[in-house]
Every structure is written in structure tokens, then in C-alpha cells.
C-alpha positions in Angstrom: -28.4 -4.1 0.2 -24.7 -4.0 1.0 -22.3 -3.4 -1.5 -19.4 -6.0 -2.2 -16.2 -4.8 -2.5 -13.8 -7.7 -3.9 -10.2 -6.7 -2.5 -7.3 -8.2 -4.3 -4.2 -9.0 -2.2 -6.5 -8.6 0.6 -4.4 -11.0 3.1 -1.6 -8.7 3.2 -0.2 -5.9 5.1 -1.9 -3.2 3.8 -5.0 -5.3 1.9 -6.1 -6.8 5.6 -6.4 -3.2 6.9 -8.4 -2.3 4.2 -10.6 -5.3 4.4 -11.0 -4.4 8.1 -12.1 -0.7 7.4 -14.4 -1.8 4.2 -16.1 -3.9 6.8 -16.6 -1.3 9.4 -18.0 1.3 6.8 -20.5 -1.7 5.8 -19.2 -3.2 2.9 -19.2 -7.0 2.1 -15.8 -8.2 1.1 -14.4 -10.7 -1.1 -10.7 -11.6 -0.7 -8.6 -12.7 -3.8 -5.4 -13.6 -2.9 -2.6 -16.2 -4.0 -0.8 -16.2 -0.3 2.9 -15.7 -2.1 3.1 -12.7 0.8 -0.2 -13.0 2.5 -1.7 -15.5 4.7 -4.8 -16.9 5.2 -4.3 -16.3 9.1 -4.4 -12.5 8.4 -8.0 -13.1 7.7 -9.2 -15.1 10.2 -7.8 -12.2 12.2 -9.8 -9.7 10.2 -12.8 -11.6 11.1 -12.0 -11.3 14.6 -11.4 -8.1 14.5 -14.5 -7.0 12.8 -16.8 -9.8 14.3 -17.7 -10.2 10.7 -17.2 -12.9 7.8 -15.7 -12.1 4.6 -15.1 -14.5 1.6 -11.8 -15.5 0.4 -10.9 -17.0 -2.5 -7.7 -18.7 -2.9 -6.2 -17.9 -6.4 -3.5 -15.8 -8.9 -5.3 -12.7 -10.8 -3.1 -14.3 -14.1 -5.9 -17.3 -13.3 -8.6 -15.5 -15.5 -11.4 -18.7 -15.3 -10.9 -18.8 -11.2 -11.2 -14.6 -11.2 -14.4 -15.2 -13.2 -16.2 -17.3 -10.5 -15.2 -15.1 -7.8 -17.4 -12.5 -9.4 -19.8 -14.6 -10.5 -20.0 -16.3 -6.8 -21.8 -13.0 -5.6 -22.6 -9.2 -7.5 -19.3 -7.3 -6.7 -20.2 -3.5 -7.0 -16.4 -2.4 -6.9 -12.7 -3.3 -7.0 -9.9 -2.7 -4.7 -6.5 -3.9 -6.3 -3.8 -4.2 -4.0 -2.3 -7.6 -5.3 1.6 -7.0 -6.5 5.1 -7.7 -6.1 6.3 -4.5 -4.5 10.6 -4.7 -3.9 12.3 -1.8 -6.0 15.9 -3.7 -5.6 14.1 -7.0 -5.8 12.4 -5.7 -9.3 15.6 -4.8 -10.9 16.6 -8.3 -10.2 13.6 -9.9 -11.3 12.2 -7.4 -13.5 10.4 -9.8 -15.6 8.2 -11.3 -13.1 7.1 -8.0 -12.1 5.9 -6.8 -15.1 4.1 -10.4 -15.6 2.9 -9.9 -11.8 2.0 -6.0 -12.0 1.3 -5.6 -15.3 -0.3 -8.8 -16.3 -2.0 -9.6 -13.1 -3.7 -6.1 -13.7 -4.7 -7.0 -17.3 -6.5 -10.0 -16.1 -8.6 -7.8 -13.4 -9.6 -5.3 -16.0 -10.8 -7.7 -18.0 -12.6 -9.7 -15.7 -14.1 -6.5 -14.7 -14.8 -5.8 -17.7 -16.6 -9.3 -18.7 -19.1 -9.0 -15.5 -19.6 -4.9 -15.7 -17.6 -3.5 -12.9 -16.6 -0.6 -13.3 -15.2 1.0 -10.6 -11.8 0.7 -9.2 -9.6 1.9 -6.5 -5.9 0.8 -7.4 -2.7 0.6 -4.8 -0.4 2.4 -6.9 2.8 3.9 -5.4 4.6 7.5 -5.0 7.7 5.3 -6.6 5.9 6.7 -9.9 7.1 10.0 -9.3 11.2 8.8 -9.2 13.3 11.7 -7.8 11.7 14.7 -6.5 11.9 17.5 -8.9 10.2 19.4 -6.4 8.6 19.4 -2.9 5.8 18.6 -1.7 4.8 16.2 -4.6 1.9 17.1 -6.3 -0.1 14.6 -8.9 1.1 16.9 -11.5 5.0 15.9 -11.0 6.6 14.3 -13.6 6.2 10.4 -13.7 9.9 9.1 -13.9 10.4 6.4 -11.7 13.8 4.4 -11.0 13.3 1.0 -11.0 10.9 -1.3 -12.7 8.7 -1.9 -9.6 7.5 1.8 -10.4 7.5 1.4 -13.9 5.1 -1.4 -13.7 2.7 0.4 -11.4 2.9 3.5 -13.7 2.2 0.8 -16.7 -1.0 -0.2 -15.4 -1.5 3.4 -14.4 -1.8 4.3 -17.9 -3.8 1.3 -19.0 -6.3 2.2 -16.8 -6.0 6.0 -18.0 -6.5 4.8 -21.7 -9.6 2.4 -20.7 -11.1 5.2 -18.9 -10.8 7.4 -22.0 -12.2 4.7 -24.3 -15.4 4.0 -22.2 -17.3 7.1 -19.9 -18.6 4.7 -17.5 -15.2 3.7 -16.0 -14.8 5.3 -12.4 -11.1 4.5 -11.1 -8.8 6.0 -8.5 -5.0 5.2 -8.5 -4.0 6.1 -4.8 -0.1 7.0 -5.2 1.0 5.6 -1.7 4.2 7.4 0.6 5.6 5.1 3.2 3.2 2.9 5.1 4.3 1.8 8.8 2.2 1.2 11.6 -0.3 -1.6 12.5 -3.9 -1.8 13.8 -4.4 -0.3 17.4 -5.9 -3.7 18.2 -1.9 -5.3 18.1 -4.2 -8.3 16.0 -2.8 -7.2 12.3 0.2 -6.2 11.3 3.4 -6.2 8.8 4.7 -9.5 8.7 7.2 -9.9 6.0 8.3 -13.1 4.5 12.1 -13.7 4.4 14.1 -10.6 4.3 12.1 -7.6 4.9 11.9 -5.1 2.2 10.8 -2.1 4.0 12.4 -0.1 7.0 9.8 -0.5 9.7 10.0 -3.9 9.7 14.0 -3.7 10.6 13.8 -1.4 12.9 11.0 -3.5 15.1 13.2 -6.7 14.6 16.3 -4.5 15.9 14.4 -2.8 18.6 13.3 -6.6 19.5 16.7 -7.9 19.6 15.5 -10.5 16.7 18.1 -8.8 14.6 21.4 -7.1 15.6 20.8 -3.5 13.7 19.2 -1.9 11.3 21.0 -0.7 8.1 20.8 2.6 7.3 21.5 2.8 3.5 23.1 5.9 3.2 24.1 9.1 5.2 25.6 11.4 2.8 22.5 12.3 1.1 21.9 16.3 0.5 19.5 16.5 3.3 19.3 17.8 6.9 21.1 14.8 8.8 22.2 13.2 5.7 20.1 10.1 5.3 16.9 9.4 3.1 13.5 11.6 3.6 10.3 10.0 2.9 6.4 10.7 4.1 5.8 7.9 6.2 1.7 7.1 6.8 0.2 5.1 9.4 -1.5 2.0 7.9 -4.9 2.5 9.3 -5.2 6.1 7.3 -4.0 4.7 4.4 -6.8 1.9 4.4 -9.4 4.7 5.7 -8.2 6.7 2.4 -9.3 3.4 0.2 -13.2 3.6 1.6 -13.0 7.3 0.9 -12.0 6.7 -2.9 -14.9 4.0 -3.1 -17.7 6.8 -2.0 -19.5 8.3 -5.1 -18.5 12.0 -6.1 -19.6 13.5 -9.1 -16.1 14.9 -9.7 -14.6 11.5 -9.8 -15.2 9.7 -12.8 -12.4 8.7 -15.7 -9.3 8.0 -14.2 -7.5 9.9 -11.3 -4.2 9.3 -9.4 -4.3 11.1 -6.0 -1.6 11.2 -3.5 -1.9 9.8 0.2 0.6 11.0 2.5 0.8 13.2 5.8 2.5 15.9 3.6 5.4 16.1 6.4 8.8 14.7 5.4 11.1 12.9 8.0 14.6 11.2 7.7 15.6 7.9 8.5 17.5 8.8 11.6 14.4 11.2 12.9 12.2 7.7 12.1 14.7 5.8 14.5 14.1 8.1 16.8 10.8 8.8 17.0 10.8 4.9 17.3 12.7 4.7 19.8 10.6 7.7 21.7 7.5 5.6 20.8 8.4 2.1 22.2 10.9 3.2 25.1 13.7 0.8 23.5 17.1 1.6 21.4 17.2 0.5 17.8 20.8 -0.4 16.7 21.9 0.6 13.7 25.0 0.8 11.2 25.4 3.2 8.0 25.3 0.8 4.6 26.5 1.8 1.3 23.2 3.8 -0.9 21.0 1.1 -2.5 20.2 1.7 -6.4 17.2 3.6 -7.3 16.9 5.1 -3.6 15.4 8.3 -3.8 16.6 11.2 -2.1 13.6 13.1 -0.7 10.1 12.6 -1.1 6.7 13.8 0.5 3.3 14.4 -0.6 1.1 17.0 -1.4 -1.6 15.4 0.0 -4.3 18.6 -0.5 -6.0 16.6 -3.7 -7.2 13.6 -1.6 -8.6 16.1 0.9 -10.2 18.1 -1.8 -11.7 15.2 -4.1 -12.2 12.3 -1.2 -12.3 14.5 2.5 -9.4 12.0 4.0 -6.8 13.6 5.8 -3.9 11.5 7.6 -4.7 12.1 11.7 -1.9 9.4 13.1 1.2 11.3 13.8 4.8 9.3 13.7 4.8 8.2 17.2 1.3 6.9 16.5 2.5 4.3 14.1 5.4 3.1 16.1 3.5 2.5 19.0 0.8 0.7 17.2 3.3 -1.2 15.5 5.0 -2.3 18.6 2.0 -3.4 19.9 1.6 -5.9 16.8 5.6 -6.8 17.3 5.3 -7.6 20.9 2.1 -9.9 20.2 3.5 -11.8 17.3 6.5 -12.7 19.3 4.5 -13.4 22.6 
């Protein structure tokens, strides 16, 4: 009998790719999403890409009675928790909303899991919990000093999970600390569709390349890096999704609570990222330098050796792969 995984935020950019990989790996999937940033059409595309059904519950995690119904409809073996607000800049303007959604929502989910005796969870965390890098590459032992409420909200939930695991040895929770996901499903059927003004670099680059936007704003060219722009660890969203599947597999050395970095281990500057996009899609990407944004960090890339050791997972796709797949999605979405 197949195990069923409940995926919160499964109608979003990363969540829809996670749902594809879970279905491909032989799991049944129930998605819970309030559709504030995700879309039901993304779930239709997941069904088309995989040729498999999935259950969808339209609900906010803070509605615990509906959440209980989702757990009761079919036995849930594990949870992948992605539902969250995720803009560092917006979180500085709306901190209470971020803590309510990301921390309160997470608490509601953990309470529901406790009531329904579900003790396995993969949590969508973030490298933003580290803040400015004191050393590179960043390991899981790096001090956690987030520079904005978004990163702090993720860290608070991590600490709640850690305390819960200490109180009850039956819990098995992995926090995947994402670096910077970009790209799209190679079919071109799934990709990033930001609501309103994009909060990430990739949609800006794609929109500038397509002519939908006049240029990309590069926030700061005076950082102490090789070319003056910020440096990040960009990872293909499919590689990232496959890390979730790897984290669900039973391992005797993965009990309690464990944070694990998910990245490529390679730092790429914003200017290098723009050049890689131009090479991959064969179009120029106009840009303008803008002032630094508050909360942005200088340089960050992962030491992902723990993911290889504990999960048997490594990234396999290049920055050019990311842009080719992202452009295929952008072109099909605008066709």
C-alpha cells in the first residue's frame, strides 16, 4: 500500500515540483493550500505531467478543523511543510503577518500532526536563517543570525520543532535549508508564476528577457565580491524537489530534528547569473544598478556534504540547465 504524504503549499512554485517528484517516487499526495500565492491550475498541471491523481484541500493551516478533516480523509504517513510567506523585504514591512502565517501556521500543523499521530515531517526552511556568512561555504553549524523577520520566522519554527523532538523521541523531522531555487520542470508545464511584483531574481530576469519588463534591477554593485554584486547558491527547483523525496526515506541515523543544507556548493554572483541566462536562452537581459536593499546579505553558498552523507542527495543540474528550463516555462506561459 502506498504511503500518503500531505504537502502544505503544494500549489505553489516549489510545492508543485515537490508534488511531481513525490508522485513519481510512488507516493500518494494530498495538497493543502490556501491559494494566496499558488494556483489550482498548477495542480492540474501536476496531474497532467505525472498522469496521476492527487487530493486537494483548499484551506489555510490556521483553520485547524479543516486541517483535521484533511488528515482524517485518508491515512497520512508524513508531511512536507512548504506553506509560508517568503519575501525578506515584505517581512520587514509586515512582520506580524509573517509571524502569524509562518509560526502560528506551523504550530497549527504540528498540533494536527500530534492529534493524528503523524511524526514524520520535512520542513521547507531557508538559508536565510544564517544571515551574513561568517565563513564559506556555510555549514549547518554556522551561527543562525537572520537579518529579517522572514528568516527569523523560519528559525523560530525550527526551534519549536527541535524542542518537540526533544520531548518525544518518536518524531523524525528534517529542516531543509534551501539556498536559491530557480528553474522549472523540463516539460515546460510547471514554473514560477509570482503574484504581483516578483520577490526573486529569476522572474525579473525572465521578464526582462521576454520584454515584459524593461530591465532587471541589480541591488548593489559595491559589495566586497569579485564583481561587486551579491553572491548566491542557485539550485535547480527539480534538484530541490528531489531532496524532499530523499529526506522522506527512512534512515536509522535521521531521528529527532535535523537541519540540512540544500544547495550546489557553488557561489554565483548576480552579474554572473544574468550572463548565464543570456548564454542559455540566447537573448540579452538589460539591467540597471539600484541601491542595496535592507536585509540583503553579501555572499552565501552551501556546504551540502551533509545532504550527500545523510540523504544520499546531490544537485546535478547546472546554472545553464536552470535557465534553459526556466525559459521554456516562461515561453510557454506567455504563448
